[in-house]
C-alpha positions in Angstrom: 0.0 0.0 0.0 2.8 2.4 0.8 4.4 2.1 -2.7 1.0 3.0 -4.2 0.9 6.1 -2.1 4.4 7.1 -3.0 3.6 6.7 -6.7 0.5 8.9 -6.3 2.6 11.6 -4.5 5.2 11.5 -7.3 2.5 12.0 -9.9 0.9 14.8 -8.0 4.3 16.6 -7.6 5.1 16.1 -11.3 1.6 17.4 -12.2 2.1 20.5 -10.1 5.5 21.2 -11.7 4.8 20.1 -15.3 1.1 20.3 -15.6 -1.4 18.0 -17.2 1.1 16.1 -19.5 2.7 14.6 -16.4 -0.7 13.1 -15.5 -1.1 11.6 -19.0 2.5 10.3 -18.9 1.9 8.7 -15.5 -1.2 6.9 -16.7 0.5 5.7 -19.9 3.7 4.9 -18.1 1.8 2.6 -15.7 0.2 0.8 -18.6 3.6 0.1 -20.0 5.0 -1.4 -16.8 3.1 -4.6 -17.0 6.3 -6.6 -17.4 4.8 -9.1 -19.8 8.2 -9.9 -21.4 7.6 -8.7 -24.9 9.7 -10.2 -27.7 12.8 -8.1 -28.6 12.7 -6.1 -31.8 16.3 -7.3 -32.5 16.9 -10.5 -34.4 17.3 -13.7 -32.4 20.9 -14.5 -31.6 21.9 -10.9 -30.9 24.3 -10.5 -28.0 22.2 -10.5 -24.8 24.0 -7.5 -23.4 23.2 -5.5 -26.6 19.6 -6.6 -26.4 19.4 -5.6 -22.8 20.8 -2.1 -23.6 18.5 -1.7 -26.6 15.4 -2.7 -24.6 16.3 -0.6 -21.5 18.0 2.5 -22.9 16.9 3.0 -26.5 13.7 4.9 -26.3 14.3 6.6 -23.0 15.2 9.8 -24.8 13.6 9.2 -28.2 11.5 6.7 -30.1 13.5 3.5 -30.5 15.0 2.8 -33.9 13.2 -0.2 -35.5 15.6 -2.7 -37.2 16.0 -2.2 -40.9 14.9 1.5 -40.9 18.4 3.2 -40.8 21.5 2.7 -42.8 24.9 1.8 -41.2 26.1 5.3 -41.9 23.1 6.9 -40.2 23.5 4.7 -37.2 27.3 5.2 -36.9 26.8 9.0 -37.1 24.1 9.0 -34.4 26.0 6.7 -32.1 28.9 9.1 -31.8 26.8 11.1 -29.3 25.3 7.9 -27.8 28.7 6.5 -26.8 29.0 9.2 -24.1 25.8 8.0 -22.4 25.7 4.2 -23.1 28.7 2.1 -22.1 29.3 -0.6 -24.7 32.6 -1.9 -26.1 33.5 -1.4 -29.7 32.4 -5.0 -30.6 29.1 -4.4 -28.9 28.5 -1.2 -30.7 29.2 -3.0 -34.0 26.8 -5.8 -33.0 24.1 -3.2 -32.3 24.6 -1.5 -35.6 24.5 -4.9 -37.4 21.3 -5.8 -35.5 19.6 -2.5 -36.3 20.5 -2.6 -40.0 19.0 -6.1 -40.5 15.4 -6.8 -40.9 14.0 -9.2 -38.3 
């Protein structure tokens, strides 16, 4: 019960600071937290660490890139800035680029 109250208090505080969009975000955010274990958008056989980073980090600042929608060059350019925020090794970055340039 206490966790529920804390969640409501956080939403109320966010609403006071940010306005109505925070309430809408809170409702849609709760709907997305069901933890049903959706299938990864990345191809099967992709490095589990790369899949975990894609599922947990990609989309926290922007809409996640769907596999097959960007070229290798576009991804390489975009990932220059991402390397500062997401800690992956060179091989893992290459695996992520490869996974995102392939169609599932």
